[in-house]
SENUZA-630580 format. One record per residue (C-alpha): x, y, z. Coordinates in nm, 4 decimals, padded with zeros to 6 digits, always signed. Layout:
N
REC/xx/yy/zz
REC/X/Y/Z $
...
END
This chain:
203
REC/xx/yy/zz
REC/-00.0028/+00.0072/-00.0001 $
REC/+00.1867/+00.3704/-00.0970 $
REC/+00.4696/+00.1390/-00.1403 $
REC/+00.4431/-00.0411/+00.1962 $
REC/+00.3806/-00.3855/+00.0426 $
REC/+00.4983/-00.5659/+00.3463 $
REC/+00.1504/-00.3977/+00.5171 $
REC/-00.0683/-00.7014/+00.3608 $
REC/+00.0483/-00.9253/+00.6614 $
REC/-00.1705/-01.0694/+00.9067 $
REC/-00.1765/-00.8512/+01.1905 $
REC/-00.3842/-00.7561/+01.5633 $
REC/-00.5565/-00.4531/+01.5784 $
REC/-00.6456/-00.3238/+01.8750 $
REC/-00.8518/+00.0086/+01.9536 $
REC/-01.0193/+00.2279/+02.2290 $
REC/-01.3995/+00.2763/+02.2006 $
REC/-01.3406/+00.5727/+02.4664 $
REC/-01.1148/+00.7843/+02.2845 $
REC/-00.9401/+00.7737/+01.9412 $
REC/-00.6203/+00.4911/+02.0224 $
REC/-00.5297/+00.2618/+01.7872 $
REC/-00.2271/+00.0057/+01.7414 $
REC/-00.1389/-00.2676/+01.4705 $
REC/+00.1214/-00.5384/+01.6183 $
REC/+00.3282/-00.6318/+01.4394 $
REC/+00.3839/-00.3449/+01.2059 $
REC/+00.5832/-00.3915/+00.9182 $
REC/+00.8564/-00.6040/+01.0755 $
REC/+00.7906/-00.8707/+01.3533 $
REC/+00.8946/-00.6602/+01.6306 $
REC/+00.7313/-00.3537/+01.5442 $
REC/+00.3668/-00.2177/+01.6578 $
REC/+00.2570/+00.1296/+01.6083 $
REC/+00.1000/+00.4036/+01.8109 $
REC/-00.1767/+00.5912/+01.6789 $
REC/-00.4075/+00.9121/+01.8408 $
REC/-00.5089/+01.1906/+01.5935 $
REC/-00.1974/+01.4577/+01.6914 $
REC/+00.0980/+01.1755/+01.7424 $
REC/+00.1742/+00.8305/+01.5566 $
REC/+00.4263/+00.6501/+01.7196 $
REC/+00.6091/+00.3409/+01.5439 $
REC/+00.7717/+00.1296/+01.8800 $
REC/+00.9356/-00.2049/+01.9677 $
REC/+00.7067/-00.4459/+02.0835 $
REC/+00.8105/-00.3746/+02.4789 $
REC/+00.7149/+00.0102/+02.4169 $
REC/+01.0834/+00.2021/+02.2781 $
REC/+00.9580/+00.4493/+02.0683 $
REC/+01.1748/+00.4252/+01.7242 $
REC/+00.9646/+00.6690/+01.5624 $
REC/+00.7264/+00.9089/+01.6135 $
REC/+00.6043/+01.2305/+01.4971 $
REC/+00.3417/+01.5312/+01.6101 $
REC/+00.0356/+01.7044/+01.3959 $
REC/+00.0756/+01.3666/+01.1206 $
REC/-00.2348/+01.4964/+00.9244 $
REC/+00.0133/+01.7803/+00.7985 $
REC/+00.2571/+01.5589/+00.6198 $
REC/-00.0242/+01.4736/+00.3852 $
REC/-00.0281/+01.8367/+00.2515 $
REC/-00.0271/+01.8402/-00.2007 $
REC/-00.0381/+01.4767/-00.1468 $
REC/-00.2602/+01.2501/-00.4781 $
REC/-00.3492/+00.8958/-00.5082 $
REC/-00.0125/+00.8570/-00.6501 $
REC/+00.2023/+00.9905/-00.3777 $
REC/+00.4131/+00.7041/-00.2058 $
REC/+00.3815/+00.6932/+00.1857 $
REC/+00.6744/+00.6345/+00.4791 $
REC/+00.6066/+00.4139/+00.7207 $
REC/+00.4578/+00.6899/+01.0088 $
REC/+00.1886/+00.7778/+00.7234 $
REC/+00.1336/+00.4213/+00.6608 $
REC/+00.0713/+00.3875/+01.0877 $
REC/-00.1522/+00.6909/+01.1115 $
REC/-00.3840/+00.6159/+00.7657 $
REC/-00.4151/+00.2797/+00.9327 $
REC/-00.4927/+00.3614/+01.2493 $
REC/-00.7240/+00.6407/+01.1741 $
REC/-00.9100/+00.3802/+00.9256 $
REC/-00.9193/+00.0861/+01.1379 $
REC/-01.0360/+00.2797/+01.4357 $
REC/-01.3472/+00.4503/+01.1954 $
REC/-01.4380/+00.0862/+01.1079 $
REC/-01.4198/-00.0527/+01.4106 $
REC/-01.6081/+00.1668/+01.6297 $
REC/-01.8602/+00.3112/+01.3299 $
REC/-02.1795/+00.3221/+01.4522 $
REC/-02.1237/+00.3678/+01.8055 $
REC/-01.8981/+00.6584/+01.7906 $
REC/-02.1415/+00.8749/+01.6830 $
REC/-02.2637/+00.9370/+02.0152 $
REC/-01.9347/+01.0842/+02.1081 $
REC/-01.9138/+01.4552/+02.1708 $
REC/-01.9050/+01.7378/+01.8470 $
REC/-02.0351/+01.4136/+01.5720 $
REC/-02.3341/+01.5273/+01.3826 $
REC/-02.5705/+01.3412/+01.2185 $
REC/-02.8720/+01.3650/+01.0269 $
REC/-03.0788/+01.1016/+00.7454 $
REC/-03.0386/+01.1388/+00.3911 $
REC/-03.1273/+00.9892/+00.0962 $
REC/-03.1130/+00.5889/+00.0054 $
REC/-02.9611/+00.3521/-00.1481 $
REC/-03.0983/+00.0456/-00.3456 $
REC/-02.8603/-00.2117/-00.4246 $
REC/-02.9205/-00.6175/-00.4874 $
REC/-03.2963/-00.5709/-00.4627 $
REC/-03.2940/-00.3782/-00.1530 $
REC/-03.2910/-00.0506/+00.0060 $
REC/-03.0901/+00.1282/+00.2189 $
REC/-03.1334/+00.3813/+00.4781 $
REC/-02.8434/+00.6274/+00.4273 $
REC/-02.7130/+00.8569/+00.7386 $
REC/-02.4679/+01.1536/+00.6721 $
REC/-02.2069/+01.1804/+00.9170 $
REC/-02.0212/+01.4643/+01.0033 $
REC/-01.7226/+01.3972/+01.2295 $
REC/-01.5646/+01.6319/+01.5046 $
REC/-01.2600/+01.8094/+01.4351 $
REC/-01.0941/+01.6105/+01.7038 $
REC/-01.1263/+01.2689/+01.4982 $
REC/-00.8962/+01.2090/+01.2546 $
REC/-01.0696/+01.0257/+00.9895 $
REC/-01.1175/+00.9874/+00.6151 $
REC/-01.2920/+01.3038/+00.5354 $
REC/-01.5379/+01.5255/+00.7397 $
REC/-01.8452/+01.4210/+00.5603 $
REC/-01.9527/+01.0519/+00.5315 $
REC/-02.2249/+00.8431/+00.4280 $
REC/-02.3233/+00.4916/+00.6135 $
REC/-02.6076/+00.2733/+00.4489 $
REC/-02.8312/+00.1027/+00.7191 $
REC/-03.0007/-00.2413/+00.5587 $
REC/-03.3723/-00.3065/+00.6884 $
REC/-03.2063/-00.5184/+00.9896 $
REC/-03.0550/-00.2113/+01.1160 $
REC/-02.6730/-00.3329/+01.0092 $
REC/-02.4424/-00.1501/+00.8065 $
REC/-02.3613/-00.2400/+00.4473 $
REC/-02.2179/+00.0654/+00.2792 $
REC/-01.9778/+00.3059/+00.3769 $
REC/-01.8810/+00.5936/+00.1099 $
REC/-01.6010/+00.8517/+00.1863 $
REC/-01.3246/+01.0823/+00.0413 $
REC/-00.9431/+00.9855/+00.1083 $
REC/-00.8264/+01.3674/+00.1538 $
REC/-00.4973/+01.1482/+00.2353 $
REC/-00.4610/+01.0241/-00.0566 $
REC/-00.6314/+01.3791/-00.2949 $
REC/-00.8813/+01.2354/-00.5658 $
REC/-00.9374/+00.8561/-00.3724 $
REC/-01.2774/+00.7839/-00.2491 $
REC/-01.3944/+00.4453/-00.0932 $
REC/-01.7234/+00.2461/-00.1651 $
REC/-01.6471/+00.0452/+00.1294 $
REC/-01.8836/-00.2429/+00.2325 $
REC/-01.9729/-00.5064/+00.4918 $
REC/-02.0491/-00.8123/+00.5288 $
REC/-02.0688/-01.1731/+00.7025 $
REC/-02.1601/-01.0496/+01.0564 $
REC/-02.0973/-01.2686/+01.3470 $
REC/-02.2079/-01.1856/+01.6760 $
REC/-01.9353/-01.1389/+01.9672 $
REC/-02.0418/-01.0505/+02.3293 $
REC/-02.4200/-00.9104/+02.1976 $
REC/-02.2585/-00.7368/+01.9135 $
REC/-02.2668/-00.7859/+01.5561 $
REC/-01.9549/-00.7246/+01.3577 $
REC/-01.9110/-00.7549/+01.0015 $
REC/-01.6125/-01.0048/+00.9230 $
REC/-01.5159/-00.9028/+00.5479 $
REC/-01.4695/-00.5840/+00.4517 $
REC/-01.4287/-00.5028/+00.0679 $
REC/-01.3819/-00.1162/-00.0637 $
REC/-01.3890/-00.0440/-00.4352 $
REC/-01.3767/+00.2839/-00.6436 $
REC/-01.6949/+00.4653/-00.7364 $
REC/-01.7958/+00.4894/-01.0748 $
REC/-02.0199/+00.8278/-01.1849 $
REC/-02.3506/+00.6551/-01.1072 $
REC/-02.1856/+00.5914/-00.7384 $
REC/-02.1866/+00.2449/-00.8069 $
REC/-01.9059/+00.0504/-00.7309 $
REC/-01.6985/-00.0255/-00.9912 $
REC/-01.5981/-00.3834/-00.9967 $
REC/-01.2086/-00.4130/-01.0264 $
REC/-00.9801/-00.3577/-00.8826 $
REC/-01.0600/-00.4272/-00.4891 $
REC/-00.8557/-00.1100/-00.3589 $
REC/-00.9034/-00.2987/+00.0545 $
REC/-00.9886/-00.6400/+00.1407 $
REC/-00.9916/-00.6888/+00.5318 $
REC/-01.1012/-00.9812/+00.6837 $
REC/-01.1391/-01.0078/+01.0761 $
REC/-01.1067/-01.3412/+01.3217 $
REC/-01.0603/-01.3654/+01.6803 $
REC/-01.2357/-01.0547/+01.7975 $
REC/-01.2770/-00.9680/+02.1408 $
REC/-01.4394/-00.7009/+02.3660 $
REC/-01.2114/-00.6219/+02.6875 $
END
């Protein structure tokens, strides 16, 4: 991903549901992990020694396009905020500063999904300030649309499926991200991001 091909390996992702924090371990190398927060991201050894860190990491993406390669800290920042967003939505929407409103739904595969436009507060690092979430009749998320501001011009049509119940909460175990076409329908190829979860726990 963005010049960091080794990222596509199995890893353990930990997120906080009470504040925006996330970690990937291992990260790029077997003995490394990340520590992500909106205003600071670090790469550490597994015993906590900081090897690299960057304050206000969002600023380092200024002028970037979809083709601009990332360094390790930038990848850690993106992976941290992305997985925190994915794993905490829609529960994070009750945190201070979020603004939500219902918008037009979306029809796909014979289903009509209700649309929810979410405006994220500036204190939360995420893909874009405004994002749209589509929910099925069962109340479960089906699709998540956003612009990727750190890679100017990139957009995501993010599908979630294969739900499993974990500690009483329905969790989608599979995620696939596609580029949306002019009609907002997903382009079948290529798959931009593929995420498969296993061994999900709440502690």
